C-alpha positions, -999 to 999 in steps of 0.1 A, spaced: -717 -453 5 -718 -484 31 -750 -482 61 -752 -499 86 -785 -518 95 -801 -545 107 -809 -581 90 -850 -581 98 -847 -622 94 -816 -627 114 -813 -600 140 -777 -593 131 -762 -561 122 -753 -557 89 -746 -537 58 -761 -521 22 -743 -504 -4 -768 -468 -13 -761 -439 -31 -761 -412 -12 -765 -373 -29 -764 -342 -8 -781 -306 -13 -756 -278 -2 -771 -249 -23 -779 -221 -4 -810 -219 -24 -815 -257 -11 -857 -265 -9 -865 -272 24 -862 -312 38 -837 -336 44 -806 -357 27 -797 -388 46 -759 -385 55 -748 -420 71 -752 -439 104 -736 -452 137 -742 -485 154 -747 -467 191 -753 -505 206 -744 -533 186 -762 -559 215 -795 -537 213 -801 -534 178 -799 -496 183 -786 -472 152 -785 -439 146 -796 -428 109 -780 -392 107 -796 -365 83 -782 -327 70 -821 -313 74 -828 -278 64 -859 -257 70 -866 -222 65 -851 -215 102 -816 -228 91 -800 -261 90 -794 -290 107 -770 -320 116 -805 -346 129 -791 -378 141 -824 -403 149 -819 -436 169 -837 -468 159 -842 -500 178 -845 -529 163 -868 -553 183 -882 -584 172 -920 -592 159 -949 -621 170 -937 -633 132 -900 -635 143 -887 -610 123 -872 -577 136 -880 -537 125 -867 -505 134 -888 -488 159 -881 -447 166 -869 -439 198 -874 -402 203 -861 -392 232 -828 -402 221 -823 -378 187 -797 -357 183 -794 -322 169 -761 -296 163 -768 -267 143 -755 -248 114 -738 -219 104 -742 -204 72 -727 -208 47 -732 -247 49 -701 -269 37 -689 -297 36 -657 -318 45 -652 -352 23 -612 -374 31 -605 -410 18 -580 -435 29 -550 -432 -4 -535 -464 -9 -502 -448 -23 -495 -419 4 -466 -393 -1 -437 -413 7 -429 -382 34 -453 -395 47 -441 -424 61 -405 -420 52 -401 -410 93 -418 -440 105 -393 -465 80 -366 -440 94 -377 -450 132 -378 -494 122 -347 -492 106 -318 -471 123 -336 -472 151 -352 -508 157 -383 -495 171 -420 -510 172 -438 -497 145 -476 -507 132 -495 -517 95 -529 -519 81 -515 -550 53 -554 -566 49 -570 -556 17 -603 -563 32 -606 -560 67 -612 -521 76 -584 -515 103 -571 -546 103 -537 -536 114 -508 -549 131 -474 -549 147 -440 -549 118 -423 -574 117 -396 -574 90 -383 -545 65 -371 -552 32 -355 -520 16 -344 -521 -19 -330 -494 -40 -341 -505 -79 -327 -474 -99 -303 -449 -97 -294 -422 -125 -270 -395 -110 -268 -377 -133 -302 -360 -118 -294 -377 -90 -334 -394 -86 -338 -427 -73 -368 -454 -68 -372 -474 -42 -392 -506 -31 -395 -514 5 -414 -545 16 -430 -548 46 -436 -578 67 -466 -573 92 -483 -596 117 -516 -597 95 -502 -600 56 -478 -581 38 -473 -553 16 -448 -527 -7 -443 -495 -13 -426 -482 -46 -415 -446 -45 -393 -424 -65 -368 -397 -47 -350 -365 -61 -319 -356 -37 -295 -317 -38 -260 -320 -44 -253 -326 -9 -274 -363 -11 -306 -344 10 -337 -361 -1 -356 -328 -16 -388 -347 -40 -402 -377 -40 -431 -387 -55 -452 -425 -52 -454 -453 -78 -475 -481 -84 -459 -512 -78 -437 -527 -106 -448 -556 -125 -425 -584 -106 -452 -573 -74 -487 -565 -88 -510 -591 -89 -496 -609 -58 -496 -607 -24 -484 -575 -19 -496 -542 -17 -498 -511 -9 -501 -507 30 -534 -485 40 -512 -472 67 -483 -471 90 -487 -459 124 -468 -460 155 -479 -456 197 -468 -434 218 -471 -430 256 -498 -410 267 -479 -396 295 -442 -384 295 -419 -360 313 -402 -339 286 -404 -344 249 -401 -320 217 -425 -305 202 -419 -286 167 -380 -287 176 -387 -272 209 -379 -295 245 -411 -292 267 -413 -309 302 -444 -322 321 -458 -286 337 -484 -315 360 -453 -331 371 -427 -307 381 -458 -290 402 -463 -321 420 -424 -331 425 -428 -361 402 -399 -348 386 -373 -313 390 -360 -291 370 -326 -278 369 -314 -247 346 -286 -251 322 -278 -232 295 -256 -257 283 -282 -284 279 -308 -293 255 -335 -265 250 -315 -249 285 -327 -269 311 -322 -305 329 -352 -328 335 -344 -347 369 -364 -380 351 -346 -409 350 -367 -429 379 -395 -419 359 -379 -435 332 -370 -473 352 -405 -469 360 -417 -471 325 -394 -500 315 -403 -520 342 -440 -516 335 -431 -521 301 -409 -549 306 -434 -567 332 -466 -569 303 -445 -577 280 -427 -607 300 -390 -598 299 -389 -615 332 -348 -603 340 -337 -569 334 -300 -558 331 -291 -515 323 -258 -512 311 -248 -480 287 -277 -458 299 -301 -491 283 -325 -518 298 -320 -547 281 -349 -574 284 -350 -611 289 -374 -640 294 -346 -665 299 -329 -663 334 -298 -683 323 -293 -656 287 -302 -631 315 -277 -647 339 -249 -649 313 -256 -617 305 -244 -603 337 -215 -622 344 -200 -616 315 -206 -570 321 -192 -581 356 -157 -595 342 -158 -560 318 -164 -540 349 -137 -559 371 -114 -554 339 -112 -518 340 -89 -494 360 -86 -461 359 -55 -431 362 -61 -400 372 
């Protein structure tokens, strides 16, 4: 495991690698096992040492803070700060949950995000840097290729090349369809020989950021509405049996506010709404041309009884 520490010579944060052993046996002798470290403050050189501590009275997670201070000889040494010790008692029986980043995730995990990017044109993000632990960047291009197909068994092999702001990555997987063409099984595979060893590799993960606040949404197939917004009169609800979920939410003003905030922060200084969609422009001349074109189209409309 990698542990955070402070270099005694420079005073900068450093990392060491250490093999840890944790005794979870019911008859384990009293004692303590190191679980890891946590940097509380890089500026103050404060680092927590986290232990599993066993005693006759039970077990607990104990975090002890060390502040690395500079001595007269110019080197840094750890000084315990007992006032900041954190202790979390554990219940019996003891257990542990382990996890790790998977280099080849289940395709079902990322297929929905790829669909959002390819079919809806919305931004997704990817961690494509093999060295940096969490170095996320917006996906700028996706190259989706079907490499092979077995019609009799209804199986296919796909490769998805992902170009993101901080690097490139490749996903390869097998899928099987039912008689109607719906995907019923997927399986990740290692990249083929034409991409193995190149700059492309499997991304650590894909993700998409959603707004923290919304007036309505869908959870587990059911439409929901922001109850607090309704109580404060920010949005109104009209019960309509024919509408999705059985009600209609009057929240266009909220939608417009979110859109204008996004456009202002993203540099789209000119916008126009057409077909219930807002189009943003960074150039006034392009916006003027779009407005004139839409005005001409509206002027050509005619209505009949």
